[in-house]
N, C-alpha and C positions, 0 to 999 in steps of 0.2 A: 520452535518457535509461530505460531498461527495471527497470520497479518489478516485484517479486517478493511470492508470499506462500510464507512457509518453513510445512514442518510441520515441527517440533522433537518428540525424545522428550528428556524431563528427565533428566538424569544419574543422579536420585537416586531418584526414584520411579517412572520410566518412562512417564508420564502423556505422554500428546501433548498438544501447544498448540502456537497456530499467530500465528507475527509476520506483516504482511501490508505493503505499500505497502514495499516495503525493496528497496537496493540491491544485489547481494550480497554487496557490503564489507561493508554493514551485516547481513545475515542472517548472514556466517562472524563478525561482533564478538557478534552477540548468542548465538553457540552457547558464548562463553567469560565473559562479562558479564552476562545477560538472569538475574534471577530466575526462578523456576518462580511462576504463577500459583497451582498444587495444594498443594505443597507451603511454598515459599516460600525453598527453595535459592538459593543464587546456586554457578555451579560456580566449584571452587577447582582450582589445580592443571593436574593434567595429566590432569585429568576434566571435560571440555566435554558439553554439550548433543550428541544428536547430529542432525543431519537424515534424517528420512524421508523429504521428496520434497520440491523449489518447484515450483511453477506458477507462469505470467505472474496479475499482477493483472490484479483486476479494473479495467475506466478506468471513474472518476468523471465523471459529467456534472453540471452545475451552471445553472443559469440564476437570474437574480433573481426576484422573483415576478412582478411586472410585467412581465417582455422575455419575445420570443416567440425571443429568438436561444437556443440551447442556447450553452456552451463545456465544453474536456475537456483543454485544457492547462493547466495552473497558473501555464506562463509567459508566459500572454496578460495583455496590458496592462489587460483589461476582466475579470482573472477572479474571480466575486462570490468577495466574503469576507466578507460579511457579510448580514445578512436571504434567504439562497439557498434553494433547491428545491435536494437533491444525489439522483440515484439512481446505482446502479450497471449496468447495462441501458440501451443504445442505446435515446435517443425518439424518437419518431416528428418531426419540425420539421426547422424550418433549422438550421444549424451556424455559429458563429462563422468569418469569413474569416479569421481574425489566427490562429484555432484550427488551421486548414487549414493554413495556411503555416510551422507552427510544428512540426506535425506530421510534413512534409514534410521540414523540413531537418534 
């Protein structure tokens, strides 16, 4: 599943805000349901926010503090969900074999 970062213009104030790590369907839903963080207005009726552009979301890399292996697939059975380190750039070091398999499938 591809995740995206959406750069959105508010329907009311025209200021840009960002939604991160969403599917295209979720970004589309955000245009009609998400409150603007600047003016706090929610789109109504036929006046949705509009997309400026979307870009591929940054991949997250996680590992527990004591681990040597990095994970990058949130569907991995060993995906750290507490007491972890998370970065958004590719680290040096070993990657989880399960994550590698899941990324190919």
